[in-house]
C-alpha positions in Angstrom: 33.8 19.8 29.8 33.6 16.6 32.3 31.7 19.3 34.5 29.0 19.8 31.8 28.6 16.0 30.8 27.6 15.8 34.8 25.6 18.5 34.8 24.1 17.3 31.5 23.1 13.6 33.4 22.0 14.8 36.4 19.0 17.1 34.9 18.2 14.3 32.5 18.4 12.1 35.8 16.1 14.7 37.5 13.7 14.3 34.8 13.2 10.5 34.4 12.9 10.8 38.9 10.6 13.5 38.2 7.8 11.6 35.4 5.3 9.2 36.8 4.0 6.3 35.8 0.3 6.4 34.7 -1.4 2.4 34.6 -4.2 1.6 31.5 -5.8 -1.0 31.0 -7.6 -2.5 28.1 -8.9 -5.7 26.9 -10.1 -7.2 22.8 -10.7 -10.5 21.9 -10.8 -11.1 18.0 -12.1 -14.3 16.6 -10.9 -14.5 12.5 -12.0 -17.2 10.3 -9.2 -17.8 7.6 -8.9 -19.0 4.4 -4.9 -19.6 3.9 -3.8 -20.6 0.5 0.1 -20.9 -0.8 1.0 -20.8 3.0 4.5 -21.2 3.8 6.0 -25.1 5.2 9.8 -26.0 6.1 9.2 -29.6 5.2 6.8 -30.1 2.7 5.1 -27.9 -0.2 3.0 -25.5 0.1 -0.3 -25.8 2.1 -4.1 -25.0 1.5 -6.6 -24.6 4.5 -9.5 -22.5 6.1 -8.6 -22.3 9.4 -10.2 -20.5 12.9 -7.9 -17.6 15.2 -8.5 -16.6 18.7 -6.4 -14.0 19.8 -6.4 -11.5 22.6 -5.0 -8.4 23.7 -5.2 -7.6 27.1 -4.2 -5.0 29.8 -3.8 -4.5 33.2 -1.9 -1.9 34.8 1.8 -3.4 34.9 0.9 -6.4 32.6 1.0 -5.9 28.7 -0.7 -9.4 27.1 -1.2 -10.9 23.3 -1.7 -14.6 23.1 -3.7 -16.2 19.7 -3.9 -19.7 18.8 -4.6 -21.5 15.6 -7.2 -24.0 15.1 -6.2 -25.9 12.1 -8.4 -27.5 9.6 -12.4 -26.1 11.3 -14.6 -27.4 8.7 -12.9 -31.1 8.5 -12.5 -31.2 5.3 -10.9 -33.8 3.1 -9.8 -30.8 0.5 -7.8 -29.5 3.3 -4.0 -30.2 3.5 -4.2 -30.1 7.3 -6.8 -32.5 7.6 -5.9 -35.2 9.8 -2.6 -33.6 10.3 -0.9 -32.4 13.3 -0.2 -29.9 14.6 -3.6 -29.0 14.5 -3.1 -25.8 16.8 -0.5 -24.1 16.9 -0.1 -20.8 19.4 1.6 -18.2 20.9 1.2 -16.3 24.2 3.3 -12.7 25.5 3.2 -11.5 28.6 5.0 -8.4 29.5 6.6 -6.6 32.5 6.1 -3.3 33.0 9.6 -1.9 34.4 7.6 1.3 33.6 5.9 0.5 36.9 7.7 -1.6 38.7 10.0 1.5 38.9 7.1 3.8 39.5 9.0 6.1 36.6 8.4 7.2 32.6 11.4 5.5 31.1 10.7 6.5 27.5 14.1 7.7 25.7 12.5 10.1 22.8 10.2 7.6 20.8 10.9 4.6 22.9 7.8 4.6 25.4 7.4 2.0 28.1 10.1 -0.8 28.4 8.6 -4.2 29.6 10.7 -7.6 30.9 9.1 -10.1 28.2 8.2 -13.4 28.0 6.9 -15.9 25.1 6.4 -19.2 24.6 5.7 -21.0 21.2 3.8 -24.4 21.4 1.6 -26.6 19.1 -0.5 -30.0 20.1 2.6 -31.6 17.5 3.2 -36.0 18.1 6.3 -35.9 16.2 9.0 -36.4 19.1 6.8 -33.7 21.3 6.1 -31.4 19.1 7.1 -27.1 19.4 7.7 -26.0 23.2 9.6 -23.0 22.9 10.7 -20.4 25.7 11.6 -16.5 24.7 13.0 -14.5 26.9 13.8 -11.0 26.3 13.4 -7.2 26.8 9.8 -4.9 25.2 9.5 -1.5 24.3 5.9 0.6 23.2 7.8 2.7 19.5 5.7 6.0 19.3 5.8 6.5 14.9 3.0 9.0 14.1 0.1 7.4 11.9 0.0 4.1 14.3 -1.9 3.5 16.9 0.3 1.2 18.2 4.0 -0.1 17.4 4.9 -3.4 19.2 8.5 -4.8 20.0 10.6 -7.6 21.5 14.3 -8.8 21.6 13.8 -12.5 22.5 17.1 -15.0 23.4 15.2 -18.5 22.5 15.6 -21.6 24.3 14.1 -25.1 22.5 12.9 -27.6 25.2 10.5 -29.1 22.0 11.7 -28.7 18.5 10.9 -32.3 16.8 13.9 -33.4 17.2 15.8 -30.8 15.8 19.6 -30.4 17.5 18.5 -27.2 18.9 16.4 -28.9 21.8 17.3 -28.4 25.2 19.4 -25.6 24.1 20.3 -21.3 23.9 19.5 -21.1 20.2 19.6 -17.4 18.7 17.7 -14.4 19.2 14.2 -13.7 17.6 13.4 -9.6 17.1 9.4 -9.3 16.7 7.6 -6.2 15.9 3.7 -6.0 15.2 1.7 -2.6 14.3 -1.9 -0.9 13.5 -2.4 2.2 11.6 -6.1 3.6 10.3 -5.8 4.5 6.8 -9.3 6.2 5.9 -12.3 6.9 7.7 -16.0 6.5 5.1 -18.8 8.4 6.3 -21.0 5.4 7.1 -18.7 4.5 9.7 -16.1 1.7 7.6 -12.8 2.4 7.8 -9.4 1.1 6.3 -7.1 -0.5 8.8 -3.3 -1.6 8.0 -1.6 -3.9 10.6 0.9 -6.3 10.1 3.6 -7.8 12.0 7.4 -9.3 11.6 9.1 -12.4 13.4 12.9 -12.4 12.3 15.2 -14.6 13.9 18.8 -14.8 13.7 22.2 -16.2 15.5 20.3 -19.6 15.3 24.0 -21.6 15.3 22.0 -24.8 17.0 19.3 -24.9 13.8 21.7 -24.7 11.2 22.9 -27.8 12.6 19.2 -29.7 10.7 19.5 -31.7 8.1 17.3 -34.1 6.8 18.8 -36.1 4.2 15.1 -37.5 3.6 13.7 -34.5 2.2 16.8 -32.6 0.9 15.9 -29.6 3.3 18.9 -28.5 5.8 18.8 -25.4 8.8 19.6 -22.3 8.6 20.7 -19.3 11.6 17.9 -17.2 10.5 14.7 -16.5 9.4 11.7 -13.8 8.3 8.0 -13.6 8.8 6.8 -10.3 7.3 2.7 -10.1 7.7 0.5 -7.6 6.0 -3.2 -7.1 6.4 -5.5 -5.0 4.8 -9.0 -4.8 7.0 -12.1 -2.7 6.2 -14.0 -2.8 9.3 -17.8 -1.3 10.9 -17.7 -1.8 14.5 -16.5 -4.6 15.6 -17.0 -6.8 12.4 -14.6 -6.7 9.5 -13.1 -8.8 6.1 -9.7 -8.5 5.3 -6.8 -9.9 2.5 -3.4 -9.9 3.2 -0.1 -11.3 2.3 2.5 -12.8 4.3 6.3 -13.0 3.1 9.0 -16.2 4.2 12.2 -16.3 3.9 13.8 -19.6 5.5 10.3 -20.5 7.4 11.1 -22.0 10.9 14.7 -22.0 9.9 14.8 -24.7 7.1 16.3 -23.4 3.7 14.4 -23.9 1.1 14.5 -27.5 -1.0 12.6 -29.1 -4.2 10.7 -30.8 -1.2 9.1 -27.4 1.0 7.5 -24.2 0.5 10.1 -21.8 3.1 10.3 -19.3 0.6 6.7 -19.3 -0.5 4.1 -16.1 -0.1 1.2 -16.6 1.6 -2.5 -15.0 0.4 -5.2 -15.0 3.1 -8.5 -13.6 2.7 -10.4 -13.7 6.5 -13.6 -12.1 8.3 -13.7 -10.9 12.0 -15.3 -10.5 15.1 -13.9 -8.5 17.8 -15.6 -8.8 21.2 
């Protein structure tokens, strides 16, 4: 029996060694204008705003990079809930280095394709107690799912250097599992197409965040949160319009109270141009 197991392991290893890593390159930058209605907020009531988002996906051999920046109250409107409020910018940057490329081998296991060393920085320009600077390190992957152009996953351990003075500052605090995906749905004869995309951020085990307690507005911390963004886009070449729904639970690891909207659902309209 032991010999059979050893033979199976050797066969699997031989297949791993024989497979060759093949790098690929890709570049995409998208500019979007969103009308965000009923947005979640961990400390306030629902937020309504028109904001600009710039995002990019870049691939150069071993480097896999995703990033975005949101610029709030882009029209400088007094009717925006974000008017004159900081943070006015929020962003994330997620560089990943291919383990397959570093080793020069195909490390895929079943539908789990290329593997990565992954890092993500979350940041804003908030001025209250230094705003937000959160570092996340872990492992990433591309998952092969029929009907989807891509399914991109990461599992991170989280470390916050700045978090508006919350108890998790300067500490490791839980884990983040995120997944982003895109699937073409239908293409019309005139060239227009429907595309479904989205992402999920699930935080768990955030014991330090759970210690947060704000007696002023009656909010308190939790050790978990969930954000699930779903977008249906009508696209022609580089231009698109979209309708999106984002579900939130314990947004920013803050439990819902009478004075916040951490469990609210967002409804968002958007126009997009892709370079």
